[in-house]
N, C-alpha and C positions, 0 to 999 in steps of 0.2 A: 704302585698305586694305580687303581683302575681309573679310566677316563672319567673326568668330572662332567656331569650334565651341563649343557650350555645354560640352561636355567636351573639354578641350584634347587636341590631337594625334589627334583622331578624324577620319574622313572627314566632309565637310560633308553636311548634309541640307537640303533646301528643299522647300517646298510649291509644286507647279507651279501656274501661273495657269490657272484654269478659268472661262470666261465664264459669268456668271450663277450662279456657285457661290462663288468665293473672295472674298466681300465681307467687310465689317467684322465682321458677325455670325459668319460661319463661321470667320474667323481667330481670333476670341476663344474660340470653343468648342474649336477645335483646340489653342489654347495651353493651355487648362485640362487637356487630356489629355496634354500633353507637346509643347511647341512645337518646330518645326523650327529650324534655325539662322537661316533667313531666309525671308521671304515675298516673293511677287511679285503685284502687283495683276492684276485682270482687265485686258485691254488697253484703252487709250484709243484710240478710233477717231480717226484724223487725216484730215480732208478739208477742203475749202474752207470749209464752214460750221461746222466743229467747234470746240468748246471743251472742255477737260477735263471729263468727266462728273462732276457733283457727288457722286453716290453713291460713285464710285470715289475721289474726293478724300477723302471721309470716312474711307475705310479707311486713308488715310495720316495725315490730320490728327488722327484720334481713335484712333490705334493705341496700345492699352494692353497689348499682348502682351509688351513688353519685348524684342522682337526686331526687327531692321531690316527695312524693306520697300522693294523696288524698284518703280518705276513702269514698266509695260510699254506700249510704243507699237506700233500697227499702222498702216501707211500706206506710200505710195510717193512722195509729193511732197516733195522735199527741203526746200523753203522752209517748207512747212506743218509738217513734222516739227520743224524748228528752232524755229519759233514755239511749238510745243507744249512743247518742251524748256525754252524760256525761261520759260514759265508754270509748269511743274512744278518747276523749280529754286527757286521761292519757297516750296515746301512741304518738310517734313522727310523727304525721301526718302534712301535709302541709295545710290541710283544709278538709271540709266536702262537698261531692257532693251528690245531690239528683237525683235519677233515675226517670225521667218522660218520658222514651222512650222505655223501653223493649217491643218488639212486640210479645214475645212468648205467645201463647194463655193461657197456664197454669199459666202465670204470670198476664196478663191483666184481665183474668176472676176473679181474686181475687181483682180487682179494685186497683191494684198497678202498678208501672211502667207506660207503655203507657196507661193503662186503666184509669189513673187519668186525662188524657187529655180531657175526657168527662165532667169533673167536675171542672170548674175554681174556683168556690167558695171554694171547698175543698182544691185545690192547694193553694189558698190565705191563708187559715188557717194554712196549713203546713209551707208555706214560712215564715209567720209572726212568728210562734213559733220557727222555727229553726234559723231564723235570730237573734232572741233574745237570743237563747241558744249558738250560735257559736260566740265566741269572735274574731276569726280570719277570714280566707277566707271561704266563703260559695258560692259554685258554683252549677249549675244545668245543667243536660244533658237531652235534650228533643227531640221529633220529632215535626213535624209541625201540627199534629193533630191526631185524632183517625181514622176516616174514611174520613174526609175532614178538611178544615182549618177554620171551622166556629168559633172556640174559640181561634184561633191563636193570634190575636191582643190583645184580653183580657188577655191572659196569658203573652204575652210580656209586657203588661202594669203592670202586677203583678211583673214581674222581676224588673221593675223600682221602683215600690212602696216599695218593700222589700229590695232594695239595694243589689241585688245579685252581687257578685264580678266578675263573669265570666259565660257566657252561651255557651254551646256547642249545636249546632243544627244539627241533622241528617235530611237531606232534603227530607224525605219521611213521609207519614202517617204510623200509626201502621198497618193498613190494607194492605198497599203496601209491607210490610215486606222488602225484599231485591230485589224484582223482577222488580220494575218500574225504570224509569229514575229518577235521583235525581233532585229535584226542587231547583236548586241553586238560582233561583229568590226569593224563599221564605226565604232562608238564608240571601240574600241581604236585604230583607224586615226587618228581625230581626236586622241586623246591623244598618239600618237606624232608627229603632224605639227605641232600648234599649240604655241605657247610659253606660253599661258595655262592655268590650271586648267580641266578639263573635268568637268562633271557628267553622269552617265549617267541617262537617262530612258527609261521604257517598260516596262510590265508588271513593275514591282518590287512584288511582292505581299506579301512578308514581310521581316522583319529578316534572316533567313538568306539570302534571295534578294538583298537589298541587299549583304550582305557578299560573296556569291559574285560579283556583278556587278562590284563594286569590284576584287576580286582578278583577275577575268578581263580587265577593260578597263584596269586601272591608273588609273581615273578618280579625281579628287579627292573625289568624293562622289556622292550620288544626289539626283535630283529626283523626287518622288512626287506623282502627281495623283489619279486616280480611286480608287486603293486607300486613300488617306487619307480619302476620304469614307466608305468601307466600314469602315475601321479607323483611327480618329483617334489611336489609341495607337501607331501604327507608328513615329513618330519617337522616342518614348521607348524603344520596343523595339529600334530600331536602335542607340541609344546603349548599351543594355544588352548587346546582342549584340556590338557592336564592342569592348566592354570585357571580353568573356569572362565576363559575368555571366549568371545565369539570366534568361530573358525573363519578365517579370511576366505571369502569366495574366490574361485578361479573362473575366468571366462574363457570362451573358445578363442578369443584373441590372445590370451595368455598361452594357450596350448600351441597356437601357431608360432608364437615367439619361441617357445620351448623347442619346437621342431627345428626352427631355423638355427638355434644355438647348438642343438645336437648335430645338425648337418655340418656346421662350421667346425665344431670341435672334433668331429670324427673324420675330417677331410684327409688327414694323413694316416698312412699305414701305421698301426700300433707298434709294429716291430722295427720299422726303419725310420719313421718320421717323414718319409717321402710321400708325395701325393699318390693316391690310389686311383685306378681307372674309374670312370664315372659309373659303369655298370656294376662294379664291385661295391662302390660306395652306396648306390641305390639299394643293392641287396642288403647291405649292412643296415641301412636306415629302416628297411621293412621289418627287421628284427624288433626294433623299438616300436614302430608304428602298429604292429600287430597287437601290442598291448595297449597303446594309447587309444586305438580305435574302439576298444571295449566300452569306453565311457563317452565317446563322441556322438554315436548315432545308434539308437536302439534297433534300427533296421539294417545295420551293418553295411550301408551303402558306401560309407567312407572306406571301410576295409576292402570292399570289392573293387572300388575304383583305384585305391592305392596299390593294390597288388598287380594291377595291369600296367602301371607306370614303369617305363624302362629308361627314362632320362630324368635329370633333375628338373627340367622345365615342366615335364608332364607331372612329376610328383608334386611340385609346388602349386601347379594349377589345381590339382585335386585338393590340396590343403586349403588354398584360398577359397575354392568353391564351397567347401564344407565348413570351414572355420571362420571365414570373414564375411560370409553372407549375413550372419547374425552374430557379429563379434561380441556383443554384450551378453549373449546367452550363456548361462552358467554351465560350467563343465561339471558333470556328475562326479561326486567323490567316491563312487563305487561302480563296479562293472555292471552293465545292464545284464539282467538274466537272459540267458540264451545266446548271447553274443560270444562266440568262442574265438579266442586268439590262438594263433599258431606259435607256440613258444619259441621254437627254433633256437633254443639255448641248450648247451651240452649239460649243464648242471645248475639250473636256476634255484634260488631261494632254498 
């Protein structure tokens, strides 16, 4: 059975898997701001020498968010994927998700993630094997094609053939990365063609945009990635908007509190649980702050000052100066045009 929405009879919401971002610490922080209906792990890399990464397993085994979590795989060797599924089924997962969308060149050049969209026959073999190996929920996250949509309908038909339980579609090709407009009409085409629920993914920046995309595509819900880093309240806001309620405003003081909680939650190394050096921690924080800064200051002064910080004291001085000078000022619920964040994520959204 698919995850139930927190608010009954609403569209589903999910936090998109983002490599080196959606770990246990980040999921816990997001949950405090208003959890999505379900989470998806960073992808488990599957190759001849691989075993499920311990830090990703922690996000499953120590999940205290109260929401289900799917384990995502990326790979192309059927026997190795099945071996990994067998191992993951020993953990409290809601299901298995297959990554057919990662657009990072170092990923697709290995013919995994988005690279597989060039080979429908191979995708069919993988889906058949995993469907047989997964006794519960088996979901897929994909893009609409590699460089175009020539194989799109064939792959959608494979989704039907192998009885996939839910499909998330990012409405861009692999080649388009995150630069182009999202082709919501192609998501709507998937909704019309496949028999399972479809989640719409790509550039969903506000609760109002989420509602509009659901209405346009007839999707069962939305999957949100990068914009949940910038605005961790977006899932709560979606539920409010879907219900016809006023969307709770967020202030800059709320943003300062979010940054503090992120800093505390990410203080330990994801792989060992041991404290990490201050300079490494500050670098990790900047990955998040690059996104948060898109909505803090239209002149990008916060981003410029934050990037110069090399210590925690300097970083929080910048945060206090920009966020607590006018703590009651409302936080924008969408990025300012022209303010460009540096993603610094291997495979976001």
